[in-house]
C-alpha positions as CSV (number, residue, x, y, z in Angstrom):
1,X,3.7,-29.3,-17.5
2,X,0.1,-28.4,-17.3
3,X,-1.3,-26.1,-19.8
4,X,-1.4,-22.3,-18.5
5,X,-5.0,-21.0,-18.4
6,X,-5.8,-19.0,-21.3
7,X,-7.7,-15.6,-21.2
8,X,-10.8,-15.6,-23.7
9,X,-11.2,-13.0,-26.3
10,X,-14.1,-11.5,-24.3
11,X,-12.1,-11.2,-21.1
12,X,-9.2,-9.7,-23.2
13,X,-11.3,-7.0,-24.5
14,X,-13.1,-6.4,-21.3
15,X,-9.6,-5.9,-19.7
16,X,-8.6,-3.7,-22.4
17,X,-11.6,-1.7,-21.9
18,X,-11.1,-1.4,-18.2
19,X,-7.6,-0.2,-18.8
20,X,-8.9,2.5,-21.3
21,X,-11.6,3.7,-18.9
22,X,-8.9,4.1,-16.1
23,X,-6.6,6.1,-18.5
24,X,-9.2,8.4,-19.3
25,X,-10.2,8.8,-15.6
26,X,-6.6,9.5,-14.5
27,X,-6.5,12.0,-17.3
28,X,-9.5,13.8,-15.9
29,X,-8.2,13.7,-12.4
30,X,-4.8,15.0,-13.5
31,X,-6.5,17.9,-15.3
32,X,-9.3,19.0,-12.6
33,X,-8.8,16.7,-9.4
34,X,-11.1,13.9,-8.4
35,X,-14.1,16.1,-8.5
36,X,-13.7,16.5,-12.3
37,X,-14.2,12.7,-12.9
38,X,-17.3,12.0,-15.0
39,X,-18.4,8.7,-16.3
40,X,-20.5,10.3,-19.1
41,X,-17.5,12.2,-20.4
42,X,-15.5,9.1,-20.3
43,X,-18.1,7.4,-22.3
44,X,-18.2,10.1,-25.0
45,X,-14.5,10.0,-25.3
46,X,-14.6,6.4,-25.7
47,X,-17.7,6.4,-28.1
48,X,-19.6,4.4,-25.7
49,X,-23.1,4.8,-24.5
50,X,-23.5,5.6,-20.7
51,X,-25.3,2.4,-19.9
52,X,-22.4,0.4,-21.6
53,X,-19.7,2.1,-19.5
54,X,-21.8,1.6,-16.4
55,X,-21.4,-2.2,-16.9
56,X,-17.9,-1.6,-16.0
57,X,-18.3,0.7,-13.1
58,X,-21.8,1.5,-11.6
59,X,-20.7,4.9,-10.3
60,X,-18.0,7.5,-10.2
61,X,-17.1,6.4,-6.6
62,X,-16.6,2.8,-7.8
63,X,-14.2,4.0,-10.5
64,X,-12.3,6.3,-8.0
65,X,-12.1,3.3,-5.7
66,X,-10.4,1.4,-8.4
67,X,-7.9,4.1,-9.1
68,X,-7.0,4.3,-5.4
69,X,-6.6,0.5,-5.3
70,X,-4.4,0.3,-8.5
71,X,-2.3,3.1,-7.4
72,X,-1.8,1.7,-3.8
73,X,-1.1,-1.7,-5.5
74,X,1.7,-0.6,-7.7
75,X,3.3,1.6,-4.8
76,X,3.0,-1.6,-2.5
77,X,4.6,-3.8,-5.2
78,X,7.3,-1.4,-5.7
79,X,8.1,-1.2,-2.0
80,X,7.8,-4.9,-1.3
81,X,10.2,-5.6,-4.0
82,X,12.8,-3.3,-2.4
83,X,12.1,-4.9,1.0
84,X,12.7,-8.5,-0.4
85,X,15.9,-7.2,-2.2
86,X,17.4,-5.6,0.8
87,X,16.4,-8.3,3.3
88,X,19.4,-8.9,5.5
89,X,21.0,-5.6,5.2
90,X,21.3,-3.2,8.0
91,X,18.1,-1.1,8.7
92,X,19.4,2.2,8.0
93,X,20.4,1.2,4.4
94,X,17.2,-0.6,4.1
95,X,15.3,2.5,5.1
96,X,17.1,4.6,2.5
97,X,16.5,2.1,-0.2
98,X,12.8,2.2,0.4
99,X,12.5,5.9,0.8
100,X,14.4,6.2,-2.6
101,X,11.9,3.8,-4.3
102,X,9.0,5.8,-2.5
103,X,10.3,9.1,-4.0
104,X,11.0,7.7,-7.4
105,X,7.6,6.2,-7.7
106,X,6.0,9.5,-6.5
107,X,7.9,11.6,-9.1
108,X,7.1,9.1,-11.8
109,X,3.4,8.9,-10.9
110,X,2.7,12.3,-9.6
111,X,-1.1,12.1,-10.2
112,X,-1.5,8.8,-8.7
113,X,0.5,9.9,-5.7
114,X,-1.6,13.2,-5.3
115,X,-4.8,11.0,-5.5
116,X,-3.6,8.8,-2.7
117,X,-2.1,11.6,-0.5
118,X,-3.4,15.0,-1.6
119,X,-7.1,14.0,-1.3
120,X,-9.3,12.3,1.2
121,X,-10.0,9.4,-1.3
122,X,-6.8,7.7,-0.5
123,X,-7.5,7.4,3.2
124,X,-10.4,5.0,3.0
125,X,-13.1,7.4,2.3
126,X,-14.4,5.2,-0.5
127,X,-14.6,1.3,-0.4
128,X,-12.5,1.0,2.7
129,X,-13.0,-2.8,2.6
130,X,-11.0,-2.7,-0.7
131,X,-8.6,0.3,-0.4
132,X,-7.4,0.1,3.4
133,X,-5.7,-3.3,3.2
134,X,-3.7,-2.3,0.2
135,X,-2.8,1.1,1.7
136,X,-1.6,-0.9,4.8
137,X,0.4,-3.1,2.5
138,X,2.3,-0.2,1.0
139,X,3.2,0.9,4.7
140,X,4.4,-2.5,6.1
141,X,7.8,-2.4,4.5
142,X,8.5,0.9,6.2
143,X,7.2,-0.2,9.6
144,X,9.3,-3.5,9.4
145,X,12.4,-1.7,8.9
146,X,11.8,1.1,11.4
147,X,10.9,-1.6,14.0
148,X,14.4,-2.7,13.8
149,X,15.9,0.6,13.3
150,X,14.4,2.1,16.4
151,X,14.2,-1.1,18.5
152,X,16.7,0.4,21.1
153,X,15.9,3.9,20.7
154,X,14.8,5.8,23.7
155,X,11.7,7.8,23.4
156,X,8.4,8.4,25.4
157,X,4.9,8.6,24.1
158,X,2.1,10.5,25.7
159,X,-0.3,8.1,27.3
160,X,-3.2,9.4,25.2
161,X,-1.4,8.8,22.0
162,X,0.1,5.5,23.2
163,X,-3.3,4.0,23.3
164,X,-4.2,5.2,19.9
165,X,-1.0,3.9,18.3
166,X,-1.4,0.4,19.8
167,X,-4.9,0.2,18.4
168,X,-3.8,1.1,15.2
169,X,-0.9,-1.4,15.3
170,X,-3.2,-4.3,16.4
171,X,-5.2,-4.0,13.3
172,X,-2.1,-4.4,11.1
173,X,-0.7,-8.0,11.5
174,X,2.9,-7.0,10.6
175,X,2.9,-4.1,13.0
176,X,1.0,-5.9,16.0
177,X,4.1,-6.6,17.8
178,X,5.7,-3.1,17.5
179,X,5.7,-0.9,20.5
180,X,3.8,2.5,20.6
181,X,7.5,3.9,20.6
182,X,8.2,2.4,17.3
183,X,4.9,3.1,15.7
184,X,5.1,6.7,16.8
185,X,8.6,7.1,15.2
186,X,7.4,5.3,12.1
187,X,4.6,7.6,11.8
188,X,6.6,10.9,12.2
189,X,9.2,9.3,9.8
190,X,6.7,8.7,7.0
191,X,5.1,12.2,7.7
192,X,8.6,13.8,7.1
193,X,9.1,11.9,4.1
194,X,5.7,12.5,2.7
195,X,6.1,16.3,3.4
196,X,9.4,16.6,1.6
197,X,8.1,14.5,-1.4
198,X,4.8,16.4,-1.6
199,X,6.6,19.8,-1.6
200,X,8.9,18.5,-4.3
201,X,6.1,17.5,-6.5
202,X,4.2,20.7,-5.9
203,X,7.3,22.7,-7.1
204,X,7.7,24.5,-3.7
205,X,11.5,24.0,-3.5
206,X,12.1,25.0,-7.1
207,X,10.3,28.1,-6.4
208,X,12.6,28.9,-3.6
209,X,15.7,28.1,-5.7
210,X,16.5,25.1,-3.2
211,X,17.6,21.7,-4.6
212,X,14.9,19.1,-3.4
213,X,17.4,16.3,-3.8
214,X,19.5,17.8,-1.1
215,X,16.5,18.5,1.1
216,X,15.3,14.8,0.7
217,X,18.7,13.4,1.3
218,X,19.2,15.6,4.5
219,X,15.8,14.4,5.9
220,X,16.5,10.6,5.2
221,X,19.8,11.1,7.0
222,X,18.1,12.7,10.0
223,X,15.4,9.9,10.1
224,X,17.9,7.0,10.2
225,X,20.2,8.8,12.7
226,X,19.0,7.1,15.8
């Protein structure tokens, strides 16, 4: 067998530093939101000079883009693994498995989730050429399953929305063959799922003395009830 490529000591140190910078950045975002992110503050915490840190990220926007990319990448990997594991099963069960994985990831990585879905940074505001493709990859497993789930469902789509949905689908290879009807249902299903998970993370259901697990389960059941 050929020897596996080795990582030099310099590369290892660089990767460790990158990881530490991102850890400090997420701590800042968790405490004060994306606006609180400061490269100079991170440099002080790491006992680095400002110019030294700027060799890793030349701006706070570049660092935020890296945080968004890493978060989407982790979410996409999680959902893709579930999609592969459940391939061949019936669509309703596959959707539930994906939804469960999405919720579990959000609850485990709440600040990552908020960065992606509770700020404008996760919607392609910064470095769209880098963040939009990986964001699409996180949505594709849902669209694939919903395409099968809603293939025979009756639904009407307003003409103005139909054109927008079709243009949106054409930009995503795995969604290009889905009808506007399926894309609309997929968008609404994700919106409902996102809404429930976001309210759970923000503690809204707890303040109402309502079990978020029950609300979530009911929402999933309604989404897959075609």
